[in-house]
C-alpha positions as CSV (number, residue, x, y, z in Angstrom):
1,M,88.9,98.8,76.5
2,S,91.7,96.6,74.3
3,Y,95.2,98.3,73.8
4,Q,98.0,97.7,71.0
5,D,100.8,95.5,72.1
6,P,103.7,96.8,70.4
7,G,106.5,95.4,72.7
8,L,107.8,98.5,74.5
9,N,110.1,100.9,71.9
10,P,114.2,100.1,73.2
11,Q,114.8,103.7,72.0
12,L,112.7,105.3,74.6
13,R,114.9,107.3,77.0
14,I,112.9,106.4,80.2
15,A,113.9,108.7,83.6
16,F,113.4,107.3,87.3
17,I,112.8,110.2,89.9
18,G,113.4,108.1,93.1
19,G,116.1,105.3,92.8
20,G,114.0,103.1,95.7
21,N,112.7,99.8,95.8
22,M,110.3,100.2,93.2
23,A,112.4,101.8,90.3
24,S,115.3,99.1,91.0
25,A,112.4,96.2,90.0
26,I,111.4,98.5,87.3
27,I,115.3,98.9,86.1
28,R,115.6,95.2,86.5
29,G,113.1,94.0,84.6
30,L,113.3,97.0,81.6
31,I,116.8,95.7,80.7
32,K,115.4,92.2,81.0
33,H,113.6,92.8,78.2
34,G,116.7,94.4,76.1
35,H,116.1,98.3,77.4
36,R,119.5,99.3,77.1
37,S,121.2,100.9,80.5
38,A,122.3,103.8,78.7
39,H,118.2,104.5,77.9
40,I,117.5,105.0,81.5
41,L,118.7,107.8,83.9
42,V,117.8,107.7,87.8
43,C,117.7,111.2,89.7
44,A,118.2,110.6,93.5
45,P,119.3,113.0,96.0
46,S,121.7,110.4,97.6
47,Q,125.0,109.5,96.2
48,R,124.7,105.7,98.2
49,T,121.8,104.9,95.9
50,R,123.2,106.4,92.5
51,S,126.2,104.5,93.2
52,R,124.4,101.5,94.2
53,L,122.2,101.7,91.0
54,V,125.0,102.3,89.2
55,Q,126.5,98.9,90.3
56,D,123.4,96.7,89.5
57,F,122.5,98.0,86.3
58,N,125.1,100.2,84.9
59,V,122.2,103.2,84.3
60,R,122.8,107.0,84.0
61,V,122.4,108.6,87.3
62,H,122.0,112.0,88.2
63,S,121.8,114.3,91.4
64,D,119.3,116.8,89.9
65,N,115.6,116.0,88.9
66,S,115.9,118.5,85.8
67,A,117.9,116.1,84.3
68,A,115.1,113.9,83.9
69,V,113.4,116.8,81.8
70,A,116.3,117.2,79.5
71,F,117.3,113.5,78.8
72,A,113.6,111.1,78.7
73,D,110.9,110.8,77.1
74,I,108.7,108.6,79.8
75,I,109.7,110.2,83.6
76,I,108.3,108.0,86.0
77,L,107.8,109.5,89.7
78,A,109.2,107.0,92.1
79,V,109.1,108.9,95.1
80,K,107.6,109.2,98.2
81,P,103.4,110.7,97.7
82,F,104.9,113.5,99.8
83,I,107.3,114.4,97.8
84,V,105.6,114.2,94.8
85,P,104.2,117.4,94.7
86,L,108.0,118.9,95.6
87,V,109.1,117.6,92.5
88,C,106.1,118.2,90.3
89,N,106.5,121.8,91.1
90,E,110.0,121.9,90.5
91,L,109.4,119.9,86.8
92,R,106.6,122.4,85.7
93,P,108.3,125.2,84.6
94,L,111.1,122.8,82.6
95,L,107.7,120.8,80.9
96,E,106.3,124.3,80.1
97,Q,109.2,125.0,78.6
98,V,108.5,121.6,76.1
99,N,105.5,122.7,75.5
100,N,105.9,125.8,74.5
101,R,108.6,124.7,72.3
102,L,106.1,122.1,70.8
103,T,103.4,124.5,70.5
104,K,106.1,127.0,68.3
105,Q,107.4,124.1,66.3
106,R,103.9,122.9,65.3
107,S,105.8,119.3,66.0
108,D,103.9,115.8,66.1
109,Q,106.7,113.8,66.0
110,E,107.2,110.6,68.1
111,G,108.7,111.1,71.4
112,E,108.7,114.8,71.2
113,Q,105.3,114.7,74.3
114,K,107.1,114.1,77.6
115,L,105.0,110.9,79.4
116,L,104.6,110.8,83.7
117,I,103.9,108.1,85.0
118,S,103.4,108.4,89.1
119,I,103.6,104.7,90.9
120,A,103.3,107.0,94.4
121,A,100.0,105.3,96.5
122,G,97.1,107.1,97.2
123,L,97.2,110.1,95.3
124,T,95.2,111.2,92.3
125,H,95.3,111.7,88.9
126,A,93.7,114.8,89.2
127,S,96.1,115.9,92.1
128,I,99.2,115.1,90.1
129,S,98.0,117.0,87.4
130,D,96.9,119.8,89.1
131,K,101.0,120.5,89.8
132,L,101.7,120.2,86.3
133,P,101.3,122.3,82.7
134,Q,98.2,122.0,81.3
135,N,97.6,118.7,78.8
136,V,100.7,116.9,80.4
137,Q,100.6,113.1,79.4
138,L,99.8,111.8,83.1
139,V,99.3,108.3,84.4
140,C,98.6,106.9,87.2
141,A,100.1,103.5,88.1
142,M,99.6,100.8,91.1
143,P,102.2,98.6,91.2
144,N,102.3,95.4,93.6
145,L,105.4,93.6,95.4
146,P,105.8,91.0,93.1
147,T,106.6,93.3,90.8
148,A,110.6,93.0,92.2
149,I,111.0,89.5,90.2
150,G,109.1,90.1,87.8
151,K,105.8,89.1,88.8
152,G,103.8,91.7,89.3
153,L,100.5,92.9,88.8
154,T,100.2,97.0,87.9
155,G,96.4,98.9,88.0
156,L,96.5,101.2,85.6
157,Y,94.6,104.6,85.1
158,V,94.1,107.6,82.6
159,P,91.6,110.1,82.1
160,G,90.1,109.9,78.2
161,H,92.2,112.2,76.2
162,L,95.5,110.2,76.9
163,D,96.8,109.9,73.2
164,S,97.2,106.1,72.3
165,Q,100.8,105.9,71.8
166,A,101.2,106.7,75.4
167,V,99.3,104.2,76.7
168,D,101.0,101.7,74.9
169,D,104.3,103.1,76.3
170,A,103.2,103.1,79.8
171,E,101.3,99.5,79.6
172,Q,104.0,98.1,77.7
173,L,106.8,99.6,80.1
174,M,104.9,98.1,83.8
175,R,104.5,94.4,81.3
176,A,108.4,94.5,81.9
177,V,107.9,93.1,85.7
178,G,104.4,91.9,85.2
179,D,100.7,91.9,84.3
180,T,98.9,94.8,83.5
181,V,94.9,95.6,84.4
182,W,93.8,99.0,83.3
183,L,91.0,100.6,85.3
184,E,88.1,102.9,83.8
185,D,87.2,104.6,87.3
186,E,89.9,106.0,89.4
187,Q,87.9,105.0,92.4
188,Q,88.4,101.4,91.7
189,M,92.6,101.9,92.5
190,A,91.4,101.3,96.2
191,S,89.8,98.1,95.0
192,I,93.3,97.3,92.9
193,V,95.2,98.4,96.5
194,A,93.0,95.7,98.8
195,T,93.4,92.7,96.1
196,A,96.6,93.5,93.9
197,G,98.8,95.8,96.2
198,S,98.0,94.8,99.5
199,S,97.8,90.9,99.5
200,P,101.2,89.4,99.2
201,A,101.0,90.4,102.9
202,Y,97.5,88.6,103.3
203,F,99.2,85.6,101.8
204,F,102.6,86.3,103.4
205,L,100.3,85.9,106.3
206,F,98.6,82.4,106.0
207,L,101.7,80.7,105.0
208,E,103.0,81.8,108.0
209,A,100.0,80.6,110.1
210,M,100.3,77.4,108.1
211,E,103.9,77.1,108.9
212,K,103.4,77.9,112.5
213,A,100.4,74.9,112.8
214,A,102.6,73.0,110.7
215,I,106.1,72.8,113.6
216,A,103.2,73.1,116.8
217,Q,101.9,69.0,114.6
218,G,105.7,68.1,115.3
219,L,107.2,68.7,111.6
220,P,111.2,70.2,111.2
221,A,111.0,73.9,110.9
222,K,112.5,73.6,107.2
223,T,110.5,70.9,106.2
224,A,107.0,73.0,107.1
225,S,108.5,75.7,104.8
226,K,108.9,73.9,102.1
227,A,105.8,71.6,102.4
228,V,103.7,75.3,103.0
229,L,105.5,77.7,100.1
230,Q,105.8,74.6,97.7
231,S,102.2,73.5,97.6
232,A,101.5,77.2,97.6
233,M,102.9,77.8,94.2
234,G,101.8,74.4,92.8
235,A,98.1,76.0,93.9
236,V,98.7,79.0,92.0
237,S,100.4,77.4,88.8
238,M,97.4,75.0,88.6
239,A,94.7,77.9,88.8
240,M,96.8,80.2,86.3
241,A,97.0,77.6,84.1
242,S,93.3,75.7,84.4
243,K,90.1,77.4,82.8
244,E,88.4,75.8,85.9
245,G,87.2,78.7,88.4
246,L,88.7,78.9,91.7
247,A,85.8,76.6,93.6
248,N,85.9,73.8,90.7
249,L,89.1,73.5,91.7
250,R,88.7,73.6,95.5
251,H,85.8,71.3,95.3
252,Q,88.5,68.7,93.3
253,V,90.7,68.6,96.2
254,T,88.4,68.2,98.9
255,S,86.4,64.7,98.7
256,P,83.6,64.2,100.8
257,K,84.1,62.8,104.7
258,G,87.9,63.6,103.5
259,T,90.5,65.4,105.9
260,T,90.4,68.7,103.3
261,E,87.2,68.7,104.0
262,Q,87.6,68.7,108.0
263,A,90.0,71.9,107.4
264,V,88.0,74.4,104.7
265,L,84.6,73.5,107.2
266,A,87.1,74.7,110.1
267,F,87.8,77.4,107.5
268,Q,84.0,77.9,107.0
269,H,82.7,77.9,110.4
270,G,85.1,80.7,111.4
271,D,83.6,82.8,108.1
272,L,86.5,83.3,106.7
273,D,84.5,85.0,104.2
274,A,83.3,87.7,106.1
275,L,86.9,87.9,107.5
276,V,88.8,88.4,103.8
277,A,85.6,90.5,103.2
278,R,86.2,93.2,106.2
279,A,90.2,93.0,105.6
280,M,90.0,93.9,102.1
281,D,87.5,96.9,103.5
282,S,90.0,98.2,105.7
283,A,92.4,98.3,103.1
284,A,89.9,100.3,100.9
285,R,89.0,102.5,102.5
286,R,92.4,103.7,104.3
287,A,93.4,103.7,100.5
288,K,91.0,106.5,99.7
289,E,91.5,108.4,102.8
290,L,94.9,108.3,101.3
291,A,93.5,109.7,98.1
292,L,91.8,112.8,99.9
293,G,94.9,113.3,101.8
């Protein structure tokens, strides 16, 4: 599917329920892309969290989740998964009031209908929408850790009935912190968890192992760390910029009977492909288990 790319409407009011790390990352991205802090509200029970958000971003804050419905066009559920049902039960009567008012007014004005975006891992669209009023506009999103530096990847899923403006708004909002992919089948969200959500840890683990090996070979710790991290960044940058596939890029570095070939052969003799596949299968399986509750 292809989607419009109009850019997020700067007049949209966005509320976060929950003010943790992922909410902060998205807020940082929104403000960096020009969204006014006055158009962002965060509802959080902790005074410490609210004070931090005001200090860091100068956004509006509130202790009561109901303020999100009154304030926002888009509400982002940024709480832990087990809290989402409680929040939905709290918001449901308020959202029903909005829907009833719109029905009476027969209004189709832009921005009237609320859009909810859930970034809670392991919760299906159906499990959340069942606790909300009928026909509520809900998108499920799975951002990953690099979202915190604007380099994230977010998997997005919604059933086909969501209107195109809501789809565009959800995509543009998450593009403030990285790139996006839309999933045609919600079952694919488990693969997004394994491929993007969990994968930063895989890379950190591999880089950590390389760093340890370099130190064991005699490099100073700082030199080993710099060599590993800079090389990783360079390799990823080349892969992103190149039209060559990953296998072709690897072959370009791997001279016959050279040093790189010996390292690659060691990985292959250890059946690296199978090990990675087992790891990703384990992550996807756990994601499906969480989705089932």
